[in-house]
Structures are given as structure tokens and as C-alpha cells.
KOLMIVO-934076 format. One record per residue (C-alpha): residue number from 1; residue in three letters; x, y, z. Coordinates in steps of 0.2 Angstrom, whole numbers. Layout:
BEGIN
NUM/ALA/X/Y/Z;
...
END
This chain:
BEGIN
1/UNK/857/-105/796;
2/UNK/840/-111/799;
3/UNK/836/-122/813;
4/UNK/829/-135/802;
5/UNK/844/-136/791;
6/UNK/856/-136/807;
7/UNK/846/-151/814;
8/UNK/848/-161/799;
9/UNK/867/-158/798;
10/UNK/870/-162/817;
11/UNK/860/-178/816;
12/UNK/871/-184/801;
13/UNK/887/-180/810;
14/UNK/881/-188/826;
15/UNK/877/-204/816;
16/UNK/895/-204/809;
17/UNK/902/-201/826;
18/UNK/892/-216/833;
19/UNK/897/-228/819;
20/UNK/916/-224/823;
21/UNK/913/-226/841;
22/UNK/905/-243/838;
23/UNK/919/-249/827;
24/UNK/932/-244/840;
25/UNK/922/-253/854;
26/UNK/921/-269/844;
27/UNK/940/-268/841;
28/UNK/944/-265/859;
29/UNK/933/-278/868;
30/UNK/936/-295/861;
31/UNK/926/-308/870;
32/UNK/938/-324/867;
33/UNK/952/-316/876;
34/UNK/943/-310/892;
35/UNK/941/-320/908;
36/UNK/924/-328/910;
37/UNK/911/-315/914;
38/UNK/923/-301/911;
39/UNK/916/-297/894;
40/UNK/898/-294/900;
41/UNK/905/-285/916;
42/UNK/914/-272/904;
43/UNK/899/-271/893;
44/UNK/886/-268/906;
45/UNK/898/-258/918;
46/UNK/897/-271/932;
47/UNK/878/-270/933;
48/UNK/874/-286/925;
49/UNK/860/-289/913;
50/UNK/843/-284/920;
51/UNK/850/-270/930;
52/UNK/847/-256/918;
53/UNK/838/-240/920;
54/UNK/821/-244/913;
55/UNK/812/-258/903;
56/UNK/826/-269/896;
57/UNK/839/-255/898;
58/UNK/857/-259/897;
59/UNK/856/-273/884;
60/UNK/867/-269/869;
61/UNK/873/-253/876;
62/UNK/891/-246/876;
63/UNK/901/-248/892;
64/UNK/894/-238/906;
65/UNK/902/-228/920;
66/UNK/897/-238/936;
67/UNK/901/-224/947;
68/UNK/888/-213/939;
69/UNK/874/-226/938;
70/UNK/877/-237/953;
71/UNK/883/-255/953;
72/UNK/872/-263/966;
73/UNK/854/-269/966;
74/UNK/843/-258/976;
75/UNK/854/-243/975;
76/UNK/844/-228/969;
77/UNK/853/-221/954;
78/UNK/858/-203/954;
79/UNK/848/-198/938;
80/UNK/832/-204/947;
81/UNK/834/-190/959;
82/UNK/831/-176/946;
83/UNK/848/-170/940;
84/UNK/839/-155/931;
85/UNK/837/-137/936;
86/UNK/849/-124/929;
87/UNK/852/-113/914;
88/UNK/849/-118/896;
89/UNK/868/-118/894;
90/UNK/870/-131/907;
91/UNK/856/-142/899;
92/UNK/865/-141/882;
93/UNK/882/-145/890;
94/UNK/874/-160/899;
95/UNK/868/-167/882;
96/UNK/884/-164/872;
97/UNK/897/-169/885;
98/UNK/891/-180/899;
99/UNK/876/-189/891;
100/UNK/882/-190/873;
101/UNK/885/-209/868;
102/UNK/877/-215/885;
103/UNK/864/-228/887;
104/UNK/846/-221/883;
105/UNK/840/-221/902;
106/UNK/853/-208/906;
107/UNK/842/-195/898;
108/UNK/833/-194/914;
109/UNK/847/-183/920;
110/UNK/838/-169/910;
111/UNK/822/-170/920;
112/UNK/819/-154/929;
113/UNK/818/-135/926;
114/UNK/829/-125/914;
115/UNK/829/-107/912;
116/UNK/831/-99/895;
117/UNK/836/-81/892;
118/UNK/835/-80/873;
119/UNK/825/-76/862;
120/UNK/815/-71/877;
121/UNK/815/-77/895;
122/UNK/805/-93/898;
123/UNK/806/-108/909;
124/UNK/807/-126/902;
125/UNK/801/-140/913;
126/UNK/805/-158/907;
127/UNK/792/-168/917;
128/UNK/794/-185/910;
129/UNK/808/-193/901;
130/UNK/804/-209/890;
131/UNK/812/-225/895;
132/UNK/818/-229/877;
133/UNK/816/-223/859;
134/UNK/801/-234/856;
135/UNK/791/-228/872;
136/UNK/779/-213/872;
137/UNK/789/-197/869;
138/UNK/795/-186/884;
139/UNK/783/-173/891;
140/UNK/789/-155/893;
141/UNK/782/-137/896;
142/UNK/787/-120/892;
143/UNK/781/-106/903;
144/UNK/782/-87/899;
145/UNK/777/-74/912;
146/UNK/764/-61/907;
147/UNK/777/-47/908;
148/UNK/787/-56/894;
149/UNK/773/-63/883;
150/UNK/764/-45/883;
151/UNK/747/-51/878;
152/UNK/735/-37/881;
153/UNK/724/-41/896;
154/UNK/708/-38/887;
155/UNK/712/-54/876;
156/UNK/709/-65/892;
157/UNK/697/-54/902;
158/UNK/685/-68/904;
159/UNK/683/-86/904;
160/UNK/677/-88/886;
161/UNK/691/-76/879;
162/UNK/704/-85/889;
163/UNK/699/-102/881;
164/UNK/699/-93/864;
165/UNK/716/-86/866;
166/UNK/723/-103/872;
167/UNK/715/-111/857;
168/UNK/723/-99/845;
169/UNK/740/-102/853;
170/UNK/738/-120/852;
171/UNK/735/-119/833;
172/UNK/751/-108/832;
173/UNK/761/-120/842;
174/UNK/755/-135/832;
175/UNK/760/-127/816;
176/UNK/777/-123/823;
177/UNK/780/-140/830;
178/UNK/775/-148/813;
179/UNK/788/-137/804;
180/UNK/802/-141/817;
181/UNK/799/-159/816;
182/UNK/802/-161/798;
183/UNK/819/-169/801;
184/UNK/812/-181/814;
185/UNK/815/-200/811;
186/UNK/804/-215/814;
187/UNK/809/-232/811;
188/UNK/805/-250/817;
189/UNK/823/-255/815;
190/UNK/831/-256/832;
191/UNK/847/-249/827;
192/UNK/841/-235/816;
193/UNK/842/-217/821;
194/UNK/825/-211/827;
195/UNK/818/-196/837;
196/UNK/817/-177/835;
197/UNK/798/-176/833;
198/UNK/790/-162/843;
199/UNK/771/-163/845;
200/UNK/757/-152/851;
201/UNK/739/-157/853;
202/UNK/730/-156/835;
203/UNK/715/-144/836;
204/UNK/700/-146/825;
205/UNK/686/-135/819;
206/UNK/679/-133/836;
207/UNK/686/-121/849;
208/UNK/688/-132/865;
209/UNK/695/-129/883;
210/UNK/711/-138/882;
211/UNK/726/-143/892;
212/UNK/739/-139/878;
213/UNK/740/-121/883;
214/UNK/736/-115/901;
215/UNK/734/-96/905;
216/UNK/734/-92/924;
217/UNK/738/-77/934;
218/UNK/757/-79/933;
219/UNK/759/-82/914;
220/UNK/756/-93/899;
221/UNK/762/-112/898;
222/UNK/763/-123/883;
223/UNK/763/-142/884;
224/UNK/771/-153/871;
225/UNK/780/-169/869;
226/UNK/798/-172/862;
227/UNK/805/-188/855;
228/UNK/823/-188/862;
229/UNK/835/-195/848;
230/UNK/845/-210/849;
231/UNK/854/-223/838;
232/UNK/848/-240/845;
233/UNK/848/-236/864;
234/UNK/863/-224/863;
235/UNK/860/-206/866;
236/UNK/863/-194/851;
237/UNK/868/-179/862;
238/UNK/873/-167/849;
239/UNK/856/-169/840;
240/UNK/846/-168/856;
241/UNK/856/-152/861;
242/UNK/851/-144/844;
243/UNK/833/-148/848;
244/UNK/834/-139/865;
245/UNK/846/-125/858;
246/UNK/836/-120/843;
247/UNK/819/-129/841;
248/UNK/812/-127/858;
249/UNK/816/-108/859;
250/UNK/808/-106/842;
251/UNK/792/-115/848;
252/UNK/792/-104/864;
253/UNK/791/-89/852;
254/UNK/773/-94/849;
255/UNK/769/-88/866;
256/UNK/774/-70/863;
257/UNK/763/-57/858;
258/UNK/768/-49/841;
259/UNK/766/-31/836;
260/UNK/764/-37/817;
261/UNK/748/-29/812;
262/UNK/743/-45/802;
263/UNK/746/-57/817;
264/UNK/738/-45/829;
265/UNK/722/-43/818;
266/UNK/720/-62/816;
267/UNK/722/-65/834;
268/UNK/709/-52/839;
269/UNK/697/-57/826;
270/UNK/698/-75/832;
271/UNK/695/-71/850;
272/UNK/681/-59/846;
273/UNK/673/-72/835;
274/UNK/672/-85/848;
275/UNK/665/-73/861;
276/UNK/652/-67/849;
277/UNK/646/-86/847;
278/UNK/645/-88/865;
279/UNK/635/-72/867;
280/UNK/623/-77/853;
281/UNK/620/-94/862;
282/UNK/615/-85/878;
283/UNK/604/-73/868;
284/UNK/594/-87/859;
285/UNK/592/-95/876;
286/UNK/584/-80/883;
287/UNK/573/-77/868;
288/UNK/565/-95/870;
289/UNK/575/-102/855;
290/UNK/584/-119/854;
291/UNK/594/-115/838;
292/UNK/600/-101/826;
293/UNK/607/-103/809;
294/UNK/615/-87/802;
295/UNK/611/-82/784;
296/UNK/626/-86/772;
297/UNK/632/-100/783;
298/UNK/641/-114/774;
299/UNK/634/-130/781;
300/UNK/641/-144/770;
301/UNK/659/-151/774;
302/UNK/673/-153/761;
303/UNK/671/-172/762;
304/UNK/667/-187/773;
305/UNK/686/-187/779;
306/UNK/687/-168/781;
307/UNK/678/-156/793;
308/UNK/683/-141/783;
309/UNK/670/-131/774;
310/UNK/665/-135/756;
311/UNK/670/-122/744;
312/UNK/657/-111/736;
313/UNK/652/-116/723;
314/UNK/646/-130/724;
315/UNK/641/-126/742;
316/UNK/625/-116/743;
317/UNK/625/-103/758;
318/UNK/611/-105/770;
319/UNK/596/-92/769;
320/UNK/582/-92/782;
321/UNK/564/-93/777;
322/UNK/558/-74/778;
323/UNK/545/-77/792;
324/UNK/558/-86/803;
325/UNK/572/-72/802;
326/UNK/578/-64/818;
327/UNK/591/-52/821;
328/UNK/603/-51/836;
329/UNK/616/-39/841;
330/UNK/633/-46/846;
331/UNK/647/-38/856;
332/UNK/660/-37/842;
333/UNK/652/-42/825;
334/UNK/637/-31/827;
335/UNK/621/-38/820;
336/UNK/618/-56/814;
337/UNK/603/-61/805;
338/UNK/597/-79/802;
339/UNK/584/-93/805;
340/UNK/577/-94/823;
341/UNK/571/-111/829;
342/UNK/559/-109/844;
343/UNK/558/-121/858;
344/UNK/546/-136/854;
345/UNK/545/-149/841;
346/UNK/553/-145/824;
347/UNK/553/-157/809;
348/UNK/564/-156/794;
349/UNK/556/-164/779;
350/UNK/562/-166/761;
351/UNK/568/-177/748;
352/UNK/584/-187/748;
353/UNK/601/-177/745;
354/UNK/593/-160/747;
355/UNK/602/-155/763;
356/UNK/591/-162/778;
357/UNK/605/-171/787;
358/UNK/618/-158/782;
359/UNK/607/-145/792;
360/UNK/605/-157/807;
361/UNK/623/-161/807;
362/UNK/627/-143/808;
363/UNK/615/-140/822;
364/UNK/622/-155/831;
365/UNK/639/-147/834;
366/UNK/631/-130/837;
367/UNK/634/-133/855;
368/UNK/652/-129/852;
369/UNK/660/-113/846;
370/UNK/670/-114/829;
371/UNK/685/-106/822;
372/UNK/683/-90/811;
373/UNK/681/-96/793;
374/UNK/673/-113/797;
375/UNK/656/-108/789;
376/UNK/646/-113/805;
377/UNK/653/-99/817;
378/UNK/635/-93/819;
379/UNK/626/-109/819;
380/UNK/622/-111/837;
381/UNK/611/-123/847;
382/UNK/608/-126/866;
383/UNK/624/-131/875;
384/UNK/614/-146/881;
385/UNK/609/-154/865;
386/UNK/611/-172/862;
387/UNK/609/-183/846;
388/UNK/601/-199/848;
389/UNK/602/-214/836;
390/UNK/600/-233/835;
391/UNK/615/-243/842;
392/UNK/613/-261/838;
393/UNK/623/-271/851;
394/UNK/626/-258/863;
395/UNK/625/-262/882;
396/UNK/610/-254/892;
397/UNK/611/-254/911;
398/UNK/595/-253/922;
399/UNK/586/-240/911;
400/UNK/567/-238/913;
401/UNK/562/-239/894;
402/UNK/543/-243/899;
403/UNK/537/-226/892;
404/UNK/542/-232/875;
405/UNK/542/-251/875;
406/UNK/533/-263/887;
407/UNK/529/-279/876;
408/UNK/546/-288/877;
409/UNK/545/-307/874;
410/UNK/541/-317/889;
411/UNK/534/-303/898;
412/UNK/551/-296/903;
413/UNK/550/-280/913;
414/UNK/556/-264/905;
415/UNK/556/-253/920;
416/UNK/574/-257/924;
417/UNK/579/-264/907;
418/UNK/597/-271/905;
419/UNK/605/-280/890;
420/UNK/622/-283/883;
421/UNK/616/-283/865;
422/UNK/602/-270/863;
423/UNK/591/-269/847;
424/UNK/589/-253/837;
425/UNK/573/-249/846;
426/UNK/578/-253/864;
427/UNK/595/-243/861;
428/UNK/585/-228/855;
429/UNK/573/-229/870;
430/UNK/588/-230/882;
431/UNK/597/-216/873;
432/UNK/582/-204/876;
433/UNK/580/-208/894;
434/UNK/599/-207/898;
435/UNK/600/-190/889;
436/UNK/585/-184/899;
437/UNK/592/-190/915;
438/UNK/608/-180/912;
439/UNK/599/-164/909;
440/UNK/597/-162/890;
441/UNK/585/-149/884;
442/UNK/586/-153/865;
443/UNK/586/-170/857;
444/UNK/591/-172/838;
445/UNK/585/-187/828;
446/UNK/589/-192/810;
447/UNK/579/-205/802;
448/UNK/594/-211/792;
449/UNK/602/-217/809;
450/UNK/587/-221/819;
451/UNK/577/-237/821;
452/UNK/563/-235/808;
453/UNK/550/-245/818;
454/UNK/554/-234/834;
455/UNK/554/-217/826;
456/UNK/541/-218/812;
457/UNK/530/-233/813;
458/UNK/526/-232/832;
459/UNK/513/-219/836;
460/UNK/519/-220/854;
461/UNK/535/-211/850;
462/UNK/526/-197/841;
463/UNK/516/-194/857;
464/UNK/531/-195/869;
465/UNK/540/-182/859;
466/UNK/527/-170/864;
467/UNK/527/-176/882;
468/UNK/545/-173/883;
469/UNK/542/-155/879;
470/UNK/528/-153/892;
471/UNK/535/-164/906;
472/UNK/554/-161/904;
473/UNK/555/-145/894;
474/UNK/565/-154/881;
475/UNK/563/-149/863;
476/UNK/566/-160/848;
477/UNK/572/-158/830;
478/UNK/569/-172/819;
479/UNK/574/-176/801;
480/UNK/559/-186/793;
481/UNK/558/-188/774;
482/UNK/539/-188/773;
483/UNK/530/-173/780;
484/UNK/515/-184/786;
485/UNK/524/-191/801;
486/UNK/525/-180/816;
487/UNK/516/-166/808;
488/UNK/502/-168/821;
489/UNK/514/-164/835;
490/UNK/526/-153/827;
491/UNK/527/-134/831;
492/UNK/538/-130/816;
493/UNK/540/-140/799;
494/UNK/554/-135/788;
495/UNK/557/-142/771;
496/UNK/574/-143/763;
497/UNK/573/-142/744;
498/UNK/588/-140/732;
499/UNK/598/-135/748;
500/UNK/586/-121/752;
501/UNK/575/-120/767;
502/UNK/557/-117/767;
503/UNK/544/-115/781;
504/UNK/529/-127/777;
505/UNK/521/-127/794;
506/UNK/504/-121/787;
507/UNK/503/-135/774;
508/UNK/508/-148/787;
509/UNK/495/-142/799;
510/UNK/481/-146/786;
511/UNK/488/-164/786;
512/UNK/489/-164/805;
513/UNK/470/-161/807;
514/UNK/466/-178/801;
515/UNK/477/-186/814;
516/UNK/472/-183/833;
517/UNK/486/-179/845;
518/UNK/487/-189/861;
519/UNK/500/-183/874;
520/UNK/508/-196/886;
521/UNK/516/-193/903;
522/UNK/531/-201/911;
523/UNK/545/-197/923;
524/UNK/564/-200/922;
525/UNK/571/-207/938;
526/UNK/589/-205/945;
527/UNK/601/-219/944;
528/UNK/616/-223/955;
529/UNK/633/-231/951;
530/UNK/646/-240/960;
531/UNK/663/-230/957;
532/UNK/673/-245/963;
533/UNK/668/-253/946;
534/UNK/675/-239/935;
535/UNK/693/-241/928;
536/UNK/706/-238/941;
537/UNK/722/-227/938;
538/UNK/732/-243/938;
539/UNK/722/-250/923;
540/UNK/731/-247/906;
541/UNK/718/-236/897;
542/UNK/721/-229/880;
543/UNK/711/-219/868;
544/UNK/717/-224/850;
545/UNK/704/-214/842;
546/UNK/689/-202/845;
547/UNK/676/-216/845;
548/UNK/684/-229/857;
549/UNK/692/-231/874;
550/UNK/702/-247/878;
551/UNK/703/-251/896;
552/UNK/711/-268/900;
553/UNK/703/-281/889;
554/UNK/687/-271/886;
555/UNK/683/-257/873;
556/UNK/671/-243/876;
557/UNK/662/-239/860;
558/UNK/658/-221/858;
559/UNK/654/-220/839;
560/UNK/636/-215/842;
561/UNK/641/-200/854;
562/UNK/639/-187/840;
563/UNK/644/-172/851;
564/UNK/661/-180/854;
565/UNK/671/-171/841;
566/UNK/689/-173/846;
567/UNK/701/-187/851;
568/UNK/707/-177/865;
569/UNK/689/-176/872;
570/UNK/690/-195/872;
571/UNK/706/-195/882;
572/UNK/698/-184/894;
573/UNK/684/-195/897;
574/UNK/696/-210/900;
575/UNK/706/-200/914;
576/UNK/689/-193/921;
577/UNK/683/-211/924;
578/UNK/699/-215/933;
579/UNK/697/-200/944;
580/UNK/679/-204/949;
581/UNK/686/-222/954;
582/UNK/699/-214/964;
583/UNK/688/-202/973;
584/UNK/674/-215/976;
585/UNK/684/-224/989;
586/UNK/674/-238/997;
587/UNK/657/-230/993;
588/UNK/646/-243/984;
589/UNK/634/-230/976;
590/UNK/633/-212/970;
591/UNK/620/-203/960;
592/UNK/625/-202/942;
593/UNK/620/-185/937;
594/UNK/624/-177/954;
595/UNK/642/-184/954;
596/UNK/644/-178/936;
597/UNK/638/-161/940;
598/UNK/650/-159/954;
599/UNK/664/-164/943;
600/UNK/659/-152/930;
601/UNK/658/-138/943;
602/UNK/676/-142/949;
603/UNK/682/-142/931;
604/UNK/675/-124/929;
605/UNK/685/-119/944;
606/UNK/701/-128/942;
607/UNK/702/-133/924;
608/UNK/708/-150/916;
609/UNK/723/-152/928;
610/UNK/710/-158/940;
611/UNK/709/-174/931;
612/UNK/728/-178/931;
613/UNK/737/-187/945;
614/UNK/748/-176/956;
615/UNK/765/-171/949;
616/UNK/759/-176/931;
617/UNK/756/-165/917;
618/UNK/745/-169/901;
619/UNK/745/-157/887;
620/UNK/733/-168/876;
621/UNK/716/-166/885;
622/UNK/701/-157/878;
623/UNK/685/-154/889;
624/UNK/669/-164/884;
625/UNK/652/-159/891;
626/UNK/644/-167/906;
627/UNK/633/-176/893;
628/UNK/647/-185/884;
629/UNK/655/-191/900;
630/UNK/638/-197/906;
631/UNK/634/-206/890;
632/UNK/651/-215/891;
633/UNK/647/-221/908;
634/UNK/631/-228/902;
635/UNK/641/-239/889;
636/UNK/654/-246/901;
637/UNK/654/-265/896;
638/UNK/664/-271/911;
639/UNK/648/-268/922;
640/UNK/635/-277/911;
641/UNK/637/-294/918;
642/UNK/627/-289/933;
643/UNK/614/-279/924;
644/UNK/601/-292/921;
645/UNK/600/-298/939;
646/UNK/600/-280/945;
647/UNK/586/-275/933;
648/UNK/575/-289/939;
649/UNK/578/-284/958;
650/UNK/574/-266/955;
651/UNK/558/-270/946;
652/UNK/553/-283/959;
653/UNK/555/-271/973;
654/UNK/550/-255/964;
655/UNK/566/-247/968;
656/UNK/573/-233/957;
657/UNK/585/-241/944;
658/UNK/603/-242/950;
659/UNK/617/-243/939;
660/UNK/628/-255/948;
661/UNK/627/-268/962;
662/UNK/640/-279/970;
663/UNK/641/-297/962;
664/UNK/651/-312/965;
665/UNK/651/-327/953;
666/UNK/637/-319/943;
667/UNK/626/-318/959;
668/UNK/621/-303/968;
669/UNK/629/-302/985;
670/UNK/624/-284/990;
671/UNK/610/-272/985;
672/UNK/607/-256/995;
673/UNK/590/-248/992;
674/UNK/594/-230/987;
675/UNK/587/-216/998;
676/UNK/570/-210/993;
END
């Protein structure tokens, strides 16, 4: 009998048993014939209302055994002391005999470690048990030793292959969990049966370093959540036992190497493809290139709601202009041929709906590796590229935008510019400076999402694009409809026509001769931040979607951070901000880039578990780049109240712009001059 069918039958039988118990309970306990208070004493096991085992626990529950849970206030309950640890048979017995029909918080008795012997030896760790059926689901881990998993060591011989293997296993686990959760139930009705869902982080088209599967020297660990089943707040022990008897071992099989030739070939192709992409990115860097687009790449996506590749036809495979073609030799694929984009200023021109933005969008996510079959596997860019666009209404905190803008109303200084409501032009200027401060070496601009008066009509921007290359070694790729703009500063001009790419640099240079080029100069100064003003670990912080983080009463809008490609990256930014707050102690200032670089280096050594509090586990994190974390910090709304005052002080004394200063009642109470 299949696991899925068995789960459904057990759930139905458990519901029938619960209904019978409820009728019997109502017939036995009759309130009018009991002494005053005795009805509630029987109902709550002598605990009294409010002495449950979690938020609101005990209300509406069946009579409880007061010797098991403790009857007095302040007495630590037995199940809070981690009753777990034992064999899988003991776990099943606990659920079916001792916990079945008990109040929901009694589920905490299964928190701990349980050893399974079949179908293969693995250890199940239940790290967190939800407080009630409506709370976030329980967290668990399944760990398999290398001797049992039997993956060939060459599949995880280096860091990038290890990331690829873990990503592949995450996809297998996610598919298995979705199949096993088909009989799960969800209802807003308090008394309805609910639970049974098993969830693993949902991967996208990009291959990211994740916390869903961890591979270390000892073995492989999968992290997931389980919705423990209940009827109202009454434990459905038989249903829960079936989950841990059948579903969890089935899930753990995904961590075992299979000798099936189809599965083996798919796994090896996946890992090799990811390593090839990483190798290609290193090759273009050493060749003085900032981007590469392989011939026959599929750039358009299926729809605005799907990141999967568009079918061919109608999608037109990419072909490089002949004079831009380069060939590279990769470790596994062999040779790959395509368009090489050199460092410098590249302009992409062409009419509307001819593929300009589609090409730029593919380049924007070329900083990540992609799964085999995505169509963009060998579209790679610098791993430090950043997309810049206009963000009306975004906050700006003490940014020197004077290279771009210096004629604000009232003669306001732009050397330490701050605002809670930026215009399109000021937001773009700040975005460029912030990205340079964080170390970008490639900026991407699309006229469709940029402030037109800033990108096209202002000759200063055209001059500064060239200056960024000269002073900061930062290249630019711009999508501009008309080839007349920027052609005097562009090193390469591409035209997209009918979804085909052409090199029209020679023609554009003839136009450029009529426009003299003037190169400006400017420097980017380091800024400082106050870690005490970041969200603390005590602050409720959630990431309901990729583009936002909600912390307390504030929302951090990340919609314009184009290289943020997955919800789990946003969750990681949220916990990283809390870690920086915790590590900051009483220090009032830290240099922004140096702090983020230190965090990035530690993540390389320790992994994403560095960000999580001790004794806690989170399998739903994916690593963002240092750049995305920095851009999030630049948009923290809670800090903006002090920005205008701080900006004026920095400009007045000629200090390097600082990100945060101490304030009280909207007045500055402490400003420390940063060390020169």
C-alpha cells in the first residue's frame, strides 16, 4: 500500500475516533451536576485556564493528566525538558499511545533526536515543535552519514560542486515533499482537522548556496518543516505516526545515491554544468571581459509570471555578431562559443520590442549559475554586477551625489544628501554611488526603468559613465533606444533587431565624431553605520515576499534590487541584519563595506548557519551577495529620521558621509568624526 493512500485512511479513522471520544466526553462531564469549579478542574486537569503549554493552550482541550504536565504555576513541565531521543519505534509508540488525543502542546515531547534503521540508517532531529496547529510548522532535520549516502566524493570535491550537489538534492527533496503532502489539510475552521504538510525550500532557476541541504565532513543533512496534525487542539497521534513511519523515511531516501543510470547521469550533468558556468565566469574575467552570451542561448522567459525558458519557436536562439565571437574551453562541456563583451562602456540600441531589455535582463542575472535546461546556463557576467534604476520615493542616507547633481532648490548641499522621498534622478544618482562604494565593477542601466532626464538628457551622466571606467574600473552596459545617445563614450554599440544582435560600433563612431567627449573625475567615499539601529533579534521580522522585509512597523522595499532573485535570499538579509545588530554591541559606528566584507568572508568559511542564533536551525535561507545586503542597508527606513540633520553636519564640517548618528527628539545628541 502506498504511503499517500495509507496517510489518507489513517487520517479518516483518526477523525472518527476523535468524534467518538468527544461524544463520550460530553456525556460523562455534565456541568450542572458538578460542584462549583469542579467542571473546569476536570476539563483543564487542575491547571486552571491560562496554565496551558503555549499560547492559549488548554482551552477547549480534553481532560489532561495533571501528573504528566504539572499542576502548579512555575513548575517546569516534563515535556519542556526534551523527552525525545530514542529509536523510530519509540517515536511511533509515543505518538500512538501516550500523545494520541492529548492537548496539542504535548507534541513537544517528541522534540529531540530519533534513530531510523530503515530503509537506510538516518537520524531525525526535531528541533522545534509548533505551539498550535495555526502556528508556523515544526522544524526537523534528517542526517545521513556519507557511508550510507554513498555519493561519489568527486561530486562534492570543491565548493562550487558541493553547492551544486546540495541544490540538486534540494530539488529532489522539494518534489518528494510536495508528493507526500497531497493529503495535508488546511482550514481556518478551528475544529477542522489540519496538518500533514511537509515543506522544503522551493528552488528557482538559479543555483544558490542554501541552508536546505548541508553537506559537511560527516554526512548530508536535509532541513524541512512538518505540520503536526490535529483536530482543533487535540493531537491526531495515528496520523502523526504515519507521517513519521512512512513519509519521513521516504523523504530521507532523496539523500541516498542511486545506481540508476538515468538518475546518476542527471545528477552528474547538473553538477558539471554548474562548475562549467563558474569556470566560464573566471575565464572571462581573466580575458578582460565583463559578459559572455553563448550562441543558441534562450534569453526570453515563458511569461511575466514564470522564469522558465520560452519554448522555441517562438523564442529565437541567440547568435553572436561574427566579429565579437570568442571560444572558451570548459572543464566538462568542452568548447563554448558566443559573444564576448569587453570591459568598457557598451550600449544596446534598437527599436521597441526587438529584444534589448531581454538581453539586459539575462545579463543582470548572469552573476548567478543556472540549472541545466534554463537556456541561460552560459550567459555569464561579472559576479559583482548591479542593476541601477529610478526609485521614486526611496530613502537616501548621507550619499554624496554631487558628481551628478548639485543644483537643488535652496542651494541644498548634495555632498551628503539625505531624503525620505527621493525623485527618480536623485535615487539613480544615489544608486550608482552606493553600488560603487560596495565594490561593483559592472553597472546595468535600462532606459525603461531609469529617470530619462538623468540618463539621457543630462550630458553630465554621459561623461561620468566614462569616468567610472577610468577612476573606478567600473564598466557599464546601457539599453538606449536611440544610438545617438552615449555613442561618443561607448566602446561597443550593439543593435537588437528582430531578436538578432548586430555590432554597429563603426556606424555609431561616425555619429560620435560630431559630439566632443569630456571626462569628469570624482571619488567615492566610505560611509559608516550604527549597528545599534539595525533590527534586533527581538524584533519580529518577516519576509512575506522577495521584494520586502517587514520589521516591526516598518517595511523595507527591495523591489528595485534586481539581483535579488529568491524569497530565501530576502529572508537571509533579514537575519543578517539582526546578526550585525547583535555583534555590534555598543559600538556607534562601523565602516559599511568593511563590515559587509568581513561578514561575507565568514559566510565563505562557516556557511549560512553563521546567521542563525545558537541551537536554532533554518532550512529556508539562500545566500545573497554582499551587494544585495549592502543595498538593503542603504534602504532602511527606520534610520531616515536623522538623515537630513546628519547630512548637513557632514557637509558643514567636510567629514566623510556617515550613515547613522545618535538622535533624541529629532535632534543630534552625538556625532563622532570618523577616523581619516
